[in-house]
FIVEXNU-414484 format. One record per residue (C-alpha): residue number from 1; x, y, z. Coordinates in steps of 0.25 Angstrom, whole numbers, m for minus. Example, Ala and Ser with C-alpha at 12.3 -4.5 7.8 and 13.67 -1.06 7.14 Angstrom:
BEGIN
PT  doza     xx     yy     zz
PT     1     49    m18     31
PT     2     55     m4     29
***
This chain:
BEGIN
PT  doza     xx     yy     zz
PT     1    113     56     m2
PT     2     99     63      0
PT     3     87     55      5
PT     4     82     58     m9
PT     5     92     51    m16
PT     6     94     40     m5
PT     7     80     36     m7
PT     8     81     36    m21
PT     9     94     27    m21
PT    10     87     17    m11
PT    11     74     16    m20
PT    12     82     14    m32
PT    13     90      3    m25
PT    14     77     m4    m20
PT    15     69     m4    m34
PT    16     81    m10    m40
PT    17     79    m22    m31
PT    18     68    m30    m37
PT    19     58    m34    m26
PT    20     47    m37    m34
PT    21     37    m46    m25
PT    22     35    m58    m28
PT    23     46    m62    m24
PT    24     50    m49    m18
PT    25     65    m51    m13
PT    26     63    m39     m4
PT    27     76    m43      3
PT    28     84    m36     m7
PT    29     77    m22     m4
PT    30     77    m26     11
PT    31     93    m27     10
PT    32     95    m15      2
PT    33     87     m7     13
PT    34     94    m13     25
PT    35    107     m9     18
PT    36    103      6     15
PT    37     97      7     29
PT    38    109      0     35
PT    39    118     11     31
PT    40    110     22     38
PT    41    109     14     51
PT    42     96      8     51
PT    43     92     m5     57
PT    44     87    m16     49
PT    45     82    m29     48
PT    46     78    m39     37
PT    47     66    m48     40
PT    48     63    m58     31
PT    49     53    m69     30
PT    50     57    m75     16
PT    51     71    m75     11
PT    52     71    m63      1
PT    53     60    m55      6
PT    54     66    m47     18
PT    55     59    m35     25
PT    56     68    m24     30
PT    57     65    m17     43
PT    58     73     m6     47
PT    59     73      3     60
PT    60     76     15     67
PT    61     73     11     82
PT    62     66     21     90
PT    63     71     27    104
PT    64     57     22    109
PT    65     44     27    112
PT    66     40     32     98
PT    67     31     29     87
PT    68     39     19     78
PT    69     36     21     62
PT    70     38     11     51
PT    71     41     13     36
PT    72     35      2     29
PT    73     37     m2     15
PT    74     41    m14      6
PT    75     51    m18     m4
PT    76     42    m28    m14
PT    77     39    m23    m26
PT    78     27    m27    m36
PT    79     32    m33    m51
PT    80     36    m25    m62
PT    81     37    m27    m76
PT    82     51    m21    m83
PT    83     43    m20    m96
PT    84     34    m11    m92
PT    85     43     m2    m85
PT    86     52     11    m91
PT    87     63      7    m81
PT    88     67     m6    m74
PT    89     57     m8    m63
PT    90     70    m12    m54
PT    91     79     m1    m60
PT    92     77     11    m49
PT    93     79     20    m60
PT    94     79     35    m56
PT    95     73     43    m67
PT    96     66     57    m67
PT    97     67     58    m52
PT    98     60     44    m50
PT    99     64     30    m45
PT   100     59     20    m55
PT   101     56      6    m53
PT   102     48     m5    m45
PT   103     43      0    m31
PT   104     47     13    m32
PT   105     33     17    m27
PT   106     29      4    m22
PT   107     35      5    m13
PT   108     51      5    m13
PT   109     51     21    m14
PT   110     46     21      0
PT   111     55     10      5
PT   112     66     18      0
PT   113     60     31      7
PT   114     58     24     20
PT   115     72     18     21
PT   116     79     32     18
PT   117     70     38     28
PT   118     74     29     39
PT   119     89     28     34
PT   120     90     42     34
PT   121     83     46     48
PT   122     94     36     54
PT   123    105     43     48
PT   124    101     55     54
PT   125    100     49     68
PT   126     85     49     68
PT   127     80     43     81
PT   128     64     39     81
PT   129     57     37     94
PT   130     50     25     87
PT   131     55     15     77
PT   132     57     19     64
PT   133     55      7     55
PT   134     57      4     39
PT   135     52     m9     34
PT   136     54    m13     20
PT   137     45    m25     18
PT   138     43    m37      8
PT   139     31    m42      1
PT   140     21    m31      2
PT   141     16    m32    m13
PT   142     12    m46    m12
PT   143     12    m49      3
PT   144      3    m63      1
PT   145      6    m76      6
PT   146     19    m78     15
PT   147     21    m64     21
PT   148     35    m59     20
PT   149     34    m43     22
PT   150     27    m34     33
PT   151     17    m43     37
PT   152     27    m54     40
PT   153     34    m43     47
PT   154     23    m39     55
PT   155     20    m52     60
PT   156     35    m59     62
PT   157     43    m46     65
PT   158     32    m36     70
PT   159     42    m27     79
PT   160     50    m24     65
PT   161     38    m17     60
PT   162     29    m13     71
PT   163     28      2     71
PT   164     18     12     75
PT   165     18     19     61
PT   166     21     15     48
PT   167     23     22     34
PT   168     20     13     22
PT   169     16     15      8
PT   170      3     17      3
PT   171      0     32      0
PT   172      8     46      0
PT   173      2     51    m14
PT   174      2     66    m16
PT   175    m13     68    m20
PT   176    m20     81    m23
PT   177    m36     81    m18
PT   178    m44     93    m20
PT   179    m32    101    m24
PT   180    m25     98    m10
PT   181    m12     89     m8
PT   182    m13     76      0
PT   183     m5     65      1
PT   184    m10     51      4
PT   185     m6     42     17
PT   186    m12     29     19
PT   187    m18     26     32
PT   188    m26     13     28
PT   189    m29      3     18
PT   190    m39     m5     12
PT   191    m39    m20     15
PT   192    m34    m29      3
PT   193    m46    m40      3
PT   194    m47    m47     m9
PT   195    m57    m58    m10
PT   196    m61    m69    m21
PT   197    m75    m70    m27
PT   198    m78    m84    m30
PT   199    m90    m85    m40
PT   200    m97   m100    m42
PT   201   m104   m105    m53
PT   202   m103   m120    m59
PT   203    m92   m125    m69
PT   204    m96   m131    m83
PT   205    m90   m132    m96
PT   206    m88   m119   m103
PT   207    m95   m124   m116
PT   208   m109   m126   m110
PT   209   m110   m113   m101
PT   210   m123   m116    m96
PT   211   m119   m129    m88
PT   212   m111   m120    m78
PT   213   m113   m108    m70
PT   214   m100    m99    m74
PT   215    m93    m94    m61
PT   216    m86    m85    m70
PT   217    m99    m78    m76
PT   218   m104    m76    m63
PT   219    m93    m69    m57
PT   220    m94    m59    m67
PT   221   m104    m50    m61
PT   222    m98    m52    m48
PT   223    m86    m45    m53
PT   224    m93    m35    m59
PT   225   m100    m32    m45
PT   226    m85    m32    m40
PT   227    m81    m23    m48
PT   228    m92    m13    m46
PT   229    m91    m14    m32
PT   230    m96     m2    m24
PT   231    m98     m1     m9
PT   232   m102     10      0
PT   233    m90     20      3
PT   234    m83     21     17
PT   235    m75     31     23
PT   236    m64     26     30
PT   237    m56     36     40
PT   238    m45     38     30
PT   239    m55     42     18
PT   240    m62     53     29
PT   241    m49     58     32
PT   242    m44     59     18
PT   243    m58     66     13
PT   244    m58     76     26
PT   245    m44     80     22
PT   246    m47     81      7
PT   247    m61     87      6
PT   248    m63     92     20
PT   249    m75     82     23
PT   250    m79     68     24
PT   251    m90     65     16
PT   252   m100     53     17
PT   253    m93     39     12
PT   254   m103     38      1
PT   255   m100     53     m4
PT   256    m85     52     m3
PT   257    m81     48    m16
PT   258    m89     58    m23
PT   259    m84     69    m15
PT   260    m71     65    m18
PT   261    m73     65    m32
PT   262    m78     79    m30
PT   263    m66     84    m24
PT   264    m55     76    m32
PT   265    m56     64    m41
PT   266    m43     59    m36
PT   267    m48     60    m21
PT   268    m60     51    m25
PT   269    m50     40    m33
PT   270    m43     40    m19
PT   271    m54     36    m11
PT   272    m63     28    m19
PT   273    m57     15    m16
PT   274    m56     19     m1
PT   275    m70     21      0
PT   276    m75      6      0
PT   277    m69     m9     m2
PT   278    m65    m11    m16
PT   279    m66    m23    m25
PT   280    m58    m27    m38
PT   281    m60    m40    m44
PT   282    m46    m44    m50
PT   283    m45    m59    m52
PT   284    m55    m69    m58
PT   285    m53    m84    m60
PT   286    m63    m95    m64
PT   287    m62   m107    m73
PT   288    m47   m111    m78
PT   289    m53   m117    m90
PT   290    m59   m112   m102
PT   291    m70   m122   m104
PT   292    m74   m122    m90
PT   293    m85   m113    m83
PT   294    m80   m110    m69
PT   295    m88   m113    m57
PT   296    m80   m104    m49
PT   297    m74    m89    m52
PT   298    m65    m83    m42
PT   299    m65    m67    m42
PT   300    m53    m60    m35
PT   301    m57    m47    m29
PT   302    m47    m36    m23
PT   303    m54    m30    m12
PT   304    m50    m19     m4
PT   305    m57    m16     10
PT   306    m58     m3     17
PT   307    m49     m2     29
PT   308    m55     m9     41
PT   309    m66    m17     31
PT   310    m67    m31     34
PT   311    m69    m42     23
PT   312    m82    m47     30
PT   313    m88    m31     28
PT   314    m81    m31     13
PT   315    m87    m45     11
PT   316   m102    m41     13
PT   317   m101    m28      3
PT   318    m95    m36     m7
PT   319   m106    m47     m6
PT   320   m117    m37     m5
PT   321   m112    m30    m18
PT   322   m110    m44    m26
PT   323   m124    m49    m21
PT   324   m126    m65    m20
PT   325   m120    m74    m29
PT   326   m113    m87    m30
PT   327    m99    m82    m25
PT   328    m89    m83    m14
PT   329    m81    m71     m8
PT   330    m67    m74     m2
PT   331    m58    m64      5
PT   332    m44    m67      0
PT   333    m36    m59     10
PT   334    m37    m46     19
PT   335    m24    m36     21
PT   336    m25    m22     25
PT   337    m37    m14     27
PT   338    m30     m5     39
PT   339    m29      8     43
PT   340    m21     18     52
PT   341    m25     30     60
PT   342    m22     44     54
PT   343    m20     49     67
PT   344     m6     46     68
PT   345      9     53     70
PT   346     11     46     55
PT   347     m1     53     50
PT   348      6     66     55
PT   349     18     63     50
PT   350     13     60     36
PT   351      4     73     37
PT   352     16     81     42
PT   353     24     76     30
PT   354     14     80     20
PT   355     13     94     25
PT   356     28     96     24
PT   357     31     89     10
PT   358     20     97      3
PT   359     12    110     12
PT   360     m2    108     11
PT   361     m3     93      8
PT   362    m10     84     17
PT   363    m10     68     20
PT   364    m23     61     18
PT   365    m26     47     23
PT   366    m29     37     13
PT   367    m33     22     12
PT   368    m24     12      4
PT   369    m33      5     m5
PT   370    m24     m6     m6
PT   371    m15    m10      6
PT   372     m1     m8     11
PT   373      8    m16     21
PT   374      3     m6     31
PT   375     m8    m15     36
PT   376      0    m25     42
PT   377      7    m15     51
PT   378     m7     m9     55
PT   379    m13    m24     57
PT   380      0    m29     65
PT   381      3    m17     73
PT   382     m7     m6     72
PT   383      4      4     65
PT   384     m1     15     59
PT   385      4     14     45
PT   386      3     23     33
PT   387      5     23     18
PT   388     13     36     15
PT   389     24     38      6
PT   390     22     52      0
PT   391     23     55    m15
PT   392     23     69    m20
PT   393     31     69    m34
PT   394     22     57    m39
PT   395      8     58    m42
PT   396      0     47    m35
PT   397     m7     43    m47
PT   398      7     40    m54
PT   399     12     33    m42
PT   400     m1     24    m42
PT   401      1     20    m57
PT   402     16     17    m53
PT   403     16      7    m41
PT   404     16     m8    m47
PT   405     16     m2    m60
PT   406     28      0    m71
PT   407     38     13    m69
PT   408     35     13    m54
PT   409     44     25    m49
PT   410     45     36    m37
PT   411     49     50    m38
PT   412     62     52    m31
PT   413     55     65    m24
PT   414     44     55    m18
PT   415     55     47    m12
PT   416     61     58     m6
PT   417     47     62      0
PT   418     45     49      6
PT   419     58     49     14
PT   420     55     62     19
PT   421     41     57     24
PT   422     46     44     30
PT   423     58     52     37
PT   424     46     63     42
PT   425     37     51     47
PT   426     49     44     55
PT   427     52     57     61
PT   428     38     61     65
PT   429     32     48     69
PT   430     44     40     77
PT   431     54     53     79
PT   432     58     56     92
PT   433     46     62    101
***
């Protein structure tokens, strides 16, 4: 069986296992992967904090002295409503050269490609100088409350996932900017840092509005201010490198967006959310009775900070934008906001593969506007972690629309391309000196 057919069939099998989170039940996918990898002589272990939610870790031990590389992925998916789909979300149907089903793009396709890459190298007798590791983890899509996935592994089983380098999800899109072809590689991510804005008033009977101070009404102009938020642009190292590669120069931060629009509208769309912290009001709650004017209105705001930006720094900016008022601002959490150096053997491997796969194309560093599990590795071990799974056949715009949506699917050509890249990365980064 060719690697192309192998990765196709493995992905179809993974999609047929419903691992929607919650509840996850990722053990069923971990067991499938363990059986598949075992047939190729790859050593595997299942590590679980909760029954039914196992993480798989597979390893080709290194001979010693070389850098180690981790293929990181997750086996849980978001939900799917069969009524919205052309095919069954868990059918794994192969149609028109594409595998259809929930998780095809996010991210069972990369799970399957990672498994096939390490299995095929094992069958060929590949002996890395440093460990080659594959981790298919639980609970990336929710990751709240009791940790059972990668953060738990980093804390309780660090030796299982501690590596020098890692390849994860996050980028790989093929884009054409200014008439040139580039493949995006994420080397950093923004911090997911939601906060609650609590606006205070005075309650009263809704039939006599004048006797109260309606917190919901007072919140309205603040919500409008949040929706209109603008901050001074900042150029992070990743965007400086991107703009230098695409345009041949790095403009002042305040001119970057306009210069990008002049060069290519797609470039402007790409960098706009990466120039500043962003605010998006998403949830509002006030009175729970129709005839009671609320004394408190809570607004939940999705906030994404630039890599390295602190919540204290961001709060000063947000309060200055909102102005004085009867409100409190409380941060709910803060995950991500990490970066990895672009000066590494893994970046060289990405750049080398892109040049081979499509002569004339170049890799471009990018910051993930959301965040991935890579930040756990960076924070725990200083791992140089990139998000890269190349996609040449499916356009980036279509892929973005299909992730977490109906009719999710992945071209077999892109699965095969992903296997080729992962094999290349393993050989270049942790192969024999």
